[in-house]
C-alpha positions as CSV (number, residue, x, y, z in Angstrom):
1,M,83.3,81.6,107.2
2,F,85.5,83.2,109.9
3,R,87.4,86.3,108.8
4,P,90.2,87.6,111.0
5,W,90.5,91.4,111.3
6,F,93.7,93.4,111.7
7,N,94.2,97.1,112.7
8,I,96.3,99.5,110.7
9,N,96.9,103.3,110.8
10,L,97.2,105.6,107.8
11,P,100.7,107.1,107.1
12,S,99.2,110.5,106.4
13,D,97.0,110.4,109.5
14,P,98.5,108.1,112.2
15,D,95.4,108.6,114.4
16,H,93.1,107.2,111.8
17,N,92.5,103.5,112.5
18,I,91.2,101.1,109.8
19,M,90.3,97.4,110.3
20,I,91.2,95.1,107.4
21,S,90.6,91.4,106.6
22,P,92.4,89.1,104.1
23,Y,90.8,88.4,100.7
24,N,90.3,84.9,99.3
25,M,91.3,83.3,96.0
26,G,87.9,84.1,94.5
27,A,88.5,87.8,95.1
28,F,92.0,87.5,93.8
29,K,90.7,85.9,90.6
30,N,88.5,89.0,90.1
31,I,91.6,91.1,90.5
32,L,93.5,89.2,87.8
33,S,90.4,89.2,85.6
34,I,90.6,92.9,85.0
35,A,94.4,93.2,85.0
36,D,94.5,93.7,81.3
37,V,92.0,96.6,81.4
38,P,93.8,100.0,80.8
39,S,95.8,100.7,84.0
40,E,93.8,103.6,85.4
41,L,90.4,101.8,85.3
42,S,91.9,98.5,86.3
43,I,93.7,99.9,89.4
44,K,90.7,102.1,90.4
45,T,88.2,99.2,90.0
46,N,90.4,96.8,91.9
47,L,91.1,99.2,94.8
48,N,87.4,100.2,95.2
49,S,86.4,96.5,95.3
50,L,89.0,95.5,97.8
51,F,88.3,98.5,100.0
52,Q,84.6,97.9,100.0
53,N,84.9,94.2,100.8
54,H,87.9,94.0,103.1
55,F,88.0,97.3,105.0
56,D,85.6,98.2,107.8
57,H,85.2,101.6,106.2
58,V,86.6,103.4,103.2
59,P,88.3,106.7,104.2
60,K,87.7,109.7,102.0
61,D,90.5,111.6,100.1
62,L,93.1,108.9,100.5
63,L,96.5,109.9,99.4
64,D,98.6,107.7,97.1
65,I,100.9,106.8,99.9
66,D,97.8,105.7,102.0
67,Y,96.6,103.5,99.1
68,I,100.0,101.8,98.8
69,Y,100.3,101.3,102.6
70,C,96.8,99.9,102.9
71,L,97.1,97.6,99.8
72,N,100.5,96.3,101.0
73,A,99.0,95.5,104.5
74,L,96.1,93.8,102.8
75,R,98.3,91.6,100.5
76,S,100.7,90.8,103.4
77,I,97.9,89.3,105.6
78,S,96.5,87.5,102.5
79,W,99.7,86.3,100.8
80,G,102.6,87.1,103.1
81,G,105.3,89.6,102.1
82,K,107.1,87.7,99.3
83,I,106.3,88.7,95.7
84,P,107.9,86.9,92.7
85,V,108.7,89.4,89.9
86,G,110.5,89.7,86.7
87,V,113.0,92.6,86.6
88,P,114.4,93.6,83.2
89,C,118.1,94.3,83.1
90,P,118.8,97.9,82.1
91,K,121.9,96.7,80.1
92,C,120.6,93.7,78.1
93,S,116.8,93.7,78.8
94,F,116.9,90.1,80.0
95,S,114.1,89.5,82.5
96,N,115.5,88.2,85.8
97,H,113.3,86.4,88.3
98,T,113.6,87.7,91.8
99,I,111.7,87.8,95.0
100,I,110.6,91.1,96.6
101,D,109.7,91.2,100.3
102,S,107.1,93.9,100.4
103,E,107.3,94.0,104.2
104,Q,111.0,94.7,104.2
105,D,111.9,96.2,100.8
106,L,109.0,98.7,100.5
107,K,110.1,101.9,102.3
108,L,108.4,105.2,102.7
109,Q,110.8,108.1,102.1
110,G,109.9,111.4,103.7
111,D,107.5,112.6,106.4
112,P,103.9,111.7,105.2
113,T,102.4,114.4,107.4
114,A,104.7,117.2,106.3
115,L,104.0,120.1,103.9
116,I,106.8,121.0,101.5
117,K,107.7,124.7,101.2
118,T,109.7,126.3,98.5
119,D,110.5,129.9,97.5
120,L,110.1,130.8,93.8
121,D,111.3,134.3,93.1
122,G,109.8,135.6,96.4
123,N,106.6,133.6,96.1
124,E,106.0,130.9,98.7
125,I,104.6,127.7,97.2
126,I,103.5,124.8,99.4
127,F,103.2,121.3,98.1
128,R,101.6,118.3,99.8
129,S,101.3,114.6,98.9
130,T,98.1,114.0,97.0
131,N,96.2,111.2,95.4
132,L,97.9,111.1,92.0
133,L,96.5,107.7,91.2
134,Y,93.3,108.8,89.4
135,H,94.9,111.3,87.1
136,R,95.0,109.9,83.6
137,E,97.8,112.1,82.5
138,L,100.2,110.8,85.2
139,L,99.6,107.2,84.1
140,S,100.3,108.1,80.5
141,C,103.5,110.2,81.2
142,K,106.4,109.1,79.0
143,A,108.9,111.8,79.7
144,P,110.2,113.4,82.9
145,E,109.0,116.9,81.9
146,E,105.5,115.5,81.4
147,F,105.6,113.9,84.9
148,L,106.8,117.2,86.4
149,R,104.0,119.2,84.9
150,V,101.3,116.8,86.0
151,S,102.9,116.3,89.5
152,L,103.1,120.1,90.0
153,F,99.5,120.6,89.0
154,N,98.3,117.9,91.5
155,T,100.6,118.6,94.4
156,M,100.5,122.4,94.6
157,Y,98.6,123.3,97.8
158,T,98.9,127.1,98.3
159,V,100.7,130.0,96.6
160,N,101.5,132.9,99.0
161,G,99.0,131.5,101.5
162,V,96.2,131.3,98.9
163,P,94.8,127.8,98.0
164,F,95.8,126.7,94.6
165,D,92.6,126.7,92.5
166,H,93.6,124.0,90.0
167,D,92.6,126.0,87.0
168,R,94.3,124.1,84.2
169,T,94.3,126.9,81.6
170,G,95.9,129.3,84.0
171,F,98.4,126.7,85.2
172,D,99.5,125.7,81.7
173,A,100.0,129.4,80.8
174,W,102.1,129.9,84.0
175,Y,104.1,126.6,83.4
176,E,105.0,127.4,79.8
177,V,107.0,130.6,80.8
178,L,109.0,129.0,83.6
179,T,112.7,129.1,83.1
180,S,114.9,126.0,83.4
181,E,116.2,127.3,86.8
182,Q,112.6,127.7,88.1
183,L,111.7,124.2,86.8
184,G,114.7,122.9,88.7
185,T,113.6,124.6,91.9
186,L,110.1,123.2,91.5
187,S,111.4,119.7,90.6
188,G,113.5,119.7,93.8
189,A,110.4,120.6,95.9
190,V,108.3,117.8,94.3
191,G,111.1,115.4,94.8
192,K,110.8,115.9,98.6
193,I,107.1,114.9,98.6
194,P,106.9,111.5,100.5
195,Q,106.9,108.5,98.3
196,Y,107.2,104.8,98.5
197,V,110.3,103.0,97.1
198,I,111.0,99.3,96.6
199,N,114.7,98.6,96.9
200,I,116.1,95.7,94.8
201,D,119.5,94.1,95.1
202,F,119.8,93.4,91.3
203,L,122.1,90.9,89.6
204,C,121.5,90.0,85.9
205,M,121.8,86.3,85.3
206,N,122.5,86.9,81.6
207,C,125.1,89.7,81.4
208,G,126.2,89.9,85.0
209,H,125.2,93.6,85.5
210,C,125.0,94.3,89.2
211,D,123.1,97.2,90.9
212,P,122.6,96.7,94.7
213,N,120.7,100.0,94.9
214,M,118.1,99.6,92.1
215,K,114.8,101.3,93.0
216,L,111.2,101.1,91.9
217,N,109.6,104.4,92.8
218,N,106.7,104.7,90.4
219,H,103.5,104.6,92.5
220,V,101.4,103.2,89.7
221,A,103.8,100.4,89.0
222,I,104.0,99.6,92.8
223,L,100.2,99.4,93.1
224,K,100.0,97.1,90.1
225,L,102.7,94.9,91.6
226,L,100.9,94.7,94.9
227,L,97.6,94.0,93.2
228,Q,98.8,91.1,91.0
229,S,101.3,89.7,93.5
230,G,103.5,88.2,90.7
231,H,100.6,86.1,89.4
232,S,98.7,85.9,86.1
233,L,95.1,84.8,85.3
234,A,96.4,82.1,82.9
235,N,98.6,80.7,85.6
236,F,95.7,80.7,88.1
237,Y,93.4,78.8,85.7
238,T,96.2,76.3,85.0
239,Q,96.7,75.6,88.7
240,T,93.0,75.4,89.6
241,S,92.3,73.1,86.5
242,M,95.0,70.7,87.7
243,M,93.6,70.7,91.3
244,V,90.0,70.2,90.2
245,N,90.4,67.7,87.3
246,E,93.3,65.7,88.5
247,H,93.2,65.9,92.3
248,K,89.4,66.3,92.9
249,Y,89.4,69.6,94.7
250,R,86.2,71.5,94.6
251,L,86.3,74.9,92.8
252,E,84.3,76.5,95.6
253,D,86.8,75.3,98.2
254,I,89.7,76.7,96.1
255,H,88.0,80.1,95.8
256,N,87.4,80.2,99.6
257,C,91.1,79.5,100.3
258,L,93.2,82.3,101.6
259,P,96.1,83.0,99.1
260,Y,98.8,81.6,101.4
261,E,96.8,78.4,101.9
262,F,96.4,78.1,98.1
263,E,100.1,78.5,97.6
264,L,100.7,75.8,100.2
265,Y,98.4,73.4,98.4
266,V,100.0,74.1,95.1
267,K,103.4,73.5,96.6
268,M,102.3,70.2,98.1
269,L,100.8,69.0,94.9
270,T,103.9,70.0,92.9
271,E,106.0,68.0,95.3
272,Y,103.6,65.0,95.1
273,V,103.6,65.0,91.3
274,K,107.4,65.2,91.2
275,K,107.7,62.3,93.6
276,K,105.3,60.2,91.6
277,N,107.2,61.0,88.4
278,E,110.5,60.0,90.0
279,E,108.9,56.7,91.2
280,H,107.5,56.0,87.8
281,E,110.9,56.6,86.1
282,K,112.6,54.4,88.7
283,N,110.2,51.5,88.2
284,N,110.0,51.9,84.5
285,P,113.6,52.5,83.3
286,S,113.9,53.4,79.7
287,K,115.5,50.7,77.5
């Protein structure tokens, strides 16, 4: 089967070229099959599988911004940029269905190749973007102070020119005696580390709450969104069952479809069924 290949460059290393090819619906079914596994294992397993099968090589020490960029490029050539999502209203919790265009709405804020410097009471601390994805603590953070602690530990690069040794015991002891002013300084530095943000022009269809500048900037949530592309395993089985049992598609052919081809077939079948139902109602009016 012919597989087209596309060239991309890493945000953190623009001179690093990677060739990628789209995945098919069989590979996407595998992504959805482990979507309910705890988030760290699910994301790591999916990314490793996608990179091994759809990239010409797997770069070492990828940063989280690189993962998001590569995954978005991969899903764009497989699905296109549009992702249907449910966005809960912050006022009434109603889930609003909207469409995110990952090619337009996903933006990288900050310079991905820059080091972030800050002065903490005469000590120069340098931060850099890092691969936060595989740190269990970050995925389980519930409060901003937890996120700050984990982010500091994983993004500190040097202290007064000496590489940060990532000794957790020493770090925790140092962190516990930081003043609120010092935490504010460090938080400001971490906030300058490059990150991806999805901009959402939000309008609640239930209570009318409007926020044209709503943002999704949690990298783990963005990765899960890009992986699942607004779909569920149950929905995939429902659609494939209809195509196989009622319209005589072969399951092998469905699995070999590229996602945008699959969506086109589903759309055509939906319109066909709707037309047939309308003709049936017209020819068999209820008494």
